[in-house]
Each structure stands twice: as structure tokens, then as C-alpha cells.
C-alpha positions in Angstrom: 18.0 -16.2 0.1 18.1 -17.3 -3.6 17.0 -15.7 -7.0 15.0 -17.0 -9.9 14.8 -15.1 -13.2 11.5 -13.7 -14.5 10.6 -14.1 -18.2 12.1 -10.5 -18.8 15.3 -11.3 -17.1 14.5 -9.6 -13.7 16.0 -11.3 -10.7 13.3 -12.3 -8.1 14.6 -12.9 -4.4 13.0 -15.8 -2.7 13.3 -18.0 0.3 12.1 -21.5 0.9 11.5 -23.5 4.1 9.6 -26.5 5.2 8.7 -29.6 3.1 5.7 -31.1 1.4 3.5 -29.7 -1.2 4.3 -26.1 -2.5 2.7 -23.0 -1.2 3.9 -19.4 -2.4 2.9 -16.2 -0.5 2.1 -13.2 -2.3 2.5 -9.7 -0.4 0.5 -6.6 -0.6 1.6 -3.0 -0.7 4.9 -2.2 1.1 5.4 -5.9 1.8 8.7 -7.8 1.3 9.2 -11.3 1.9 10.2 -10.8 5.5 6.9 -9.5 6.4 5.4 -13.1 5.6 7.9 -14.8 7.7 5.8 -15.5 10.7 2.9 -16.9 8.6 5.5 -18.8 6.4 6.9 -20.4 9.5 3.7 -21.6 10.7 2.6 -23.1 7.3 6.2 -24.6 6.9 5.2 -27.2 9.5 3.0 -28.8 6.8 4.2 -27.4 3.3 7.2 -26.2 1.4 6.6 -22.5 1.8 8.0 -19.8 -0.7 8.2 -16.2 0.2 9.5 -13.6 -2.4 10.1 -9.9 -2.9 7.9 -8.7 -5.6 9.8 -6.8 -8.2 11.3 -3.4 -7.2 11.5 -4.6 -3.4 14.0 -5.9 -1.1 16.6 -7.9 -3.0 14.6 -8.4 -6.2 15.3 -6.3 -9.3 13.0 -4.4 -11.6 12.6 -2.9 -15.2 12.3 0.4 -16.4 8.6 0.2 -17.3 5.9 -1.8 -15.3 3.2 -4.1 -16.6 1.0 -6.3 -14.6 1.9 -9.2 -16.9 5.5 -8.8 -15.7 4.5 -9.4 -12.0 2.5 -12.5 -13.2 5.7 -13.8 -14.8 7.5 -13.1 -11.6 5.1 -15.4 -9.7 5.3 -17.9 -12.6 9.0 -18.1 -12.0 8.7 -18.7 -8.4 6.2 -21.5 -9.0 8.5 -22.9 -11.5 11.2 -23.1 -8.9 8.7 -24.8 -6.6 8.2 -27.6 -9.1 5.8 -26.1 -11.7 2.6 -25.9 -9.8 1.7 -24.4 -6.4 -1.0 -23.4 -4.1 -1.0 -19.7 -3.6 -1.9 -17.2 -0.7 -2.3 -13.6 -1.6 -2.7 -10.8 1.0 -4.4 -7.4 0.2 -3.4 -6.1 -3.2 -1.3 -9.3 -3.6 -4.5 -11.2 -3.4 -5.6 -9.4 -6.6 -2.3 -10.1 -8.2 -2.6 -13.8 -7.4 -6.2 -13.8 -8.7 -4.9 -12.0 -12.0 -2.1 -14.7 -12.3 -4.6 -17.5 -12.1 -7.0 -15.9 -14.5 -4.1 -15.6 -16.9 -3.2 -19.2 -16.8 -0.7 -19.6 -13.8 -0.1 -23.1 -12.6 -2.1 -22.7 -9.3 -4.0 -25.6 -8.0 -5.7 -23.7 -5.0 -5.8 -20.1 -4.2 -6.4 -18.4 -0.9 -6.8 -14.6 -0.5 -7.2 -12.3 2.4 -8.9 -8.9 2.2 -8.3 -7.6 -1.4 -8.9 -4.0 -0.8 -11.8 -3.7 -3.0 -14.0 -0.7 -2.8 -17.3 -1.8 -4.3 -20.0 0.4 -2.6 -20.4 3.7 -0.5 -19.1 2.4 2.7 -16.1 4.6 2.0 -14.9 7.2 -0.6 -13.5 5.6 -3.7 -10.1 6.4 -4.9 -9.6 9.5 -7.1 -10.0 8.9 -10.7 -6.2 10.1 -11.1 -4.9 8.1 -8.1 -2.2 6.0 -10.1 -1.3 9.0 -12.3 -0.7 11.3 -9.2 1.1 8.4 -7.5 3.3 7.9 -10.4 4.2 11.5 -10.7 5.3 11.6 -7.1 7.3 8.5 -7.6 9.1 9.8 -10.7 9.8 13.1 -8.9 11.5 11.0 -6.2 9.0 12.2 -3.6 8.7 8.8 -1.9 7.6 10.3 1.4 4.7 12.1 -0.1 3.8 9.1 -2.2 3.7 6.9 0.9 1.6 9.5 2.6 -0.8 9.9 -0.4 -1.3 6.1 -0.4 -2.1 6.0 3.2 -4.6 8.8 3.0 -6.2 8.1 -0.4 -6.1 4.3 -0.6 -6.1 3.2 3.1 -8.2 6.1 4.2 -6.2 7.3 7.2 -6.5 10.8 8.5 -3.9 13.3 7.3 -3.0 14.2 10.8 -2.3 10.6 11.7 -0.2 9.9 8.6 1.8 13.2 9.5 2.6 11.7 12.8 3.7 8.4 11.1 6.2 10.4 9.1 8.1 11.0 12.4 8.2 7.4 13.3 11.3 5.2 12.7 9.5 2.8 10.6 8.6 5.5 8.0 12.0 5.2 6.3 11.3 1.7 5.3 7.9 2.7 3.9 9.6 5.4 1.8 12.1 2.9 0.5 9.0 0.7 -0.8 7.0 3.6 -1.8 8.4 3.5 -5.4 6.4 0.3 -6.0 3.1 1.7 -4.9 1.9 2.6 -8.5 2.4 -1.2 -9.3 -0.2 -2.1 -6.7 -2.6 0.7 -8.1 -2.3 -0.9 -11.6 -2.9 -4.5 -10.1 -6.1 -3.0 -8.4 -7.3 -1.5 -11.6 -10.9 -0.1 -11.2 -11.7 -2.5 -8.4 -11.5 0.7 -5.8 -13.9 2.8 -7.7 -17.1 2.3 -5.6 -18.7 0.2 -8.3 -19.5 -3.6 -8.1 -16.7 -5.9 -9.3 -16.9 -6.9 -12.9 -18.6 -10.3 -13.1 -16.4 -11.5 -15.9 -12.9 -10.4 -14.7 -12.0 -13.6 -13.0 -14.4 -16.1 -14.8 -11.4 -18.1 -15.9 -10.5 -18.9 -12.4 -11.8 -22.4 -11.9 -9.7 -23.7 -9.0 -11.0 -23.6 -5.5 -10.7 -20.1 -3.9 -10.9 -19.4 -0.4 -11.8 -15.5 0.2 -10.9 -14.4 3.7 -11.9 -11.4 5.7 -12.1 -10.0 9.1 -15.2 -8.6 10.7 -13.6 -6.0 12.9 -11.8 -3.7 10.4 -13.0 -1.4 7.7 -16.5 -2.3 6.4 -15.5 -2.1 2.6 -13.1 -4.9 3.1 -15.7 -7.5 4.2 -18.2 -6.1 1.6 -15.6 -6.6 -1.0 -14.7 -10.0 0.1 -18.5 -11.1 0.2 -18.8 -9.8 -3.4 -15.9 -11.7 -4.7 -16.8 -14.8 -3.0 -20.3 -14.6 -4.6 -18.9 -14.5 -8.1 -18.8 -18.3 -8.6 -19.5 -21.5 -6.9 -15.8 -22.4 -6.6 -15.2 -19.1 -4.5 -15.9 -19.6 -0.7 -15.9 -16.9 2.1 -14.3 -17.3 5.5 -14.9 -14.7 8.1 -12.3 -14.4 10.8 -14.2 -13.0 14.1 -12.3 -10.1 15.7 -9.7 -9.7 13.0 -8.7 -6.6 10.9 -6.5 -6.2 7.9 -3.4 -7.2 9.7 -4.8 -10.5 10.8 -2.8 -12.5 13.3 -0.6 -15.3 11.6 -1.7 -17.7 14.3 -5.3 -17.2 13.5 -4.8 -17.4 9.7 -2.5 -20.2 9.5 -4.8 -23.1 10.7 -7.5 -22.1 8.1 -5.1 -22.0 5.2 -3.5 -25.3 6.3 -7.0 -26.9 6.3 -7.7 -25.4 2.8 -4.6 -26.3 1.3 -4.4 -29.7 2.8 -7.7 -30.4 1.4 -6.4 -30.1 -2.1 -3.9 -32.8 -1.4 -6.8 -35.0 -0.4 -8.7 -34.5 -3.7 
């Protein structure tokens, strides 16, 4: 593990493995760099892979106030350490962060995303209008367990009784530890979980090749949102993974990412 400093001075922890063209992996809610280890190891057979802790998680630092631009700058710092340009894979809300980074000018030559958790139709209830505000209030009161539970019910859509059982499980402690960053993911998502179509112009400045992945065995709104994203521009292409859900198997995902990223080196 090493650290690089973001534009505001926040230390961002990262790990590097493999050799070849640089690929940076961006995790979603609750994810730290270790959660991408299996996928990173597979990709490291072909690329130099960077995994990192988003701010407020794992071994990375944080700042008193949050802004999505700070997270874009964190990714930029990792890309800088990778040589100044990289290909990027974003998972879940990390996919939306990666999209936002490219739209804001980050040095990304190719972008792959998997199941950005958009809610763009009536296939499931949208997030409450005060979702981020309520989540932020819980975090500010240090009610981390309640914040994690609220995320799982309101954002993920799990039944309350299932989440109540999860709170007794050994892994819940880790979820509580990461819960203070859940409002960050809420701000990254913006209004893309409102049940309304994606804004056609939000990512119009993204001109690099974009691979939009989704499974066909998970929540219907995930595939619906991926299809809508892929339809925004000719440089966006949809890839559906048969039988896969949101937690896609790394051995299924890695060959597709390898082919997509390798194609960029042949251009």
C-alpha cells in the first residue's frame, strides 16, 4: 500500500500490481480497495492495475466538507501516479463517479462501468426526495448502523426484516465503519435515482469509448438504467452478462474488461 495526495491535500491510499497499460478500479458504496482485489488480480495479468480507497474509507483520509469534485480530484491523483493517463473501470456508484470524472476532463482513454444504480422508470420505487439529507443527518449523529440500514432499504431496496437480520451478522461492523461515506455516494448519484429518464446532456462531453455492463438476472431497474445510459451516444456500448446480478463474478467480468481495454491499445 502507498499513498498519493489529492488536490486538497487529502491522502489517498492505493495499491498497484501487474504490468502494462494502466487501469484504475473505482469502487461503489461500502467498497474499499480490498473489495476489488480478486478482479484486480485477474486484470493484472495484462495491465498495471491500481485499486484505491475512496476518501473517508480504509486507509485514505477525508476532508471536513464533501464535494463530488474532490472525489474527481482523488481519481485524478491516482491517474497521475499511474503515469498521467489511464483506463478506468467503475462499479455501481463508482461507475457514476467515473463517468463524472471523464465528463469533467480526467485523463481517461477508455471507460468501463458495471450497473450504475440508476432508477429511470417505475420498475422500482425511486429514492425519497430527502434521501441524502436524511442519510447525512444520521451520519452527523453518528448513527452509523441506522445509516447503513437506511441505505440498504431505501437505496438498495431490501426488505426491512432482511436488513434487521443483517445487523446481527459479523460483517455488519464493517458496513457501519463505511457508512459515514454513504452520503458521498448519494451526492455522486444526484437525481439519477428519481425514477425519471437520464438527462441527455449530463455526460455529453464523454467522448471516449464507454462499455456499459449489466447482468440480466438482478433487479430489473439495473438493466433498464444500463440500457438507457448506453443509448445516450454512439461511443457508449451495452454488454449484458447472462445470469449475473449486481455482485458479478470477477472471472466473468475480467475477460470482457480485458478485451475492451486491450482494444484501446490496438487503436
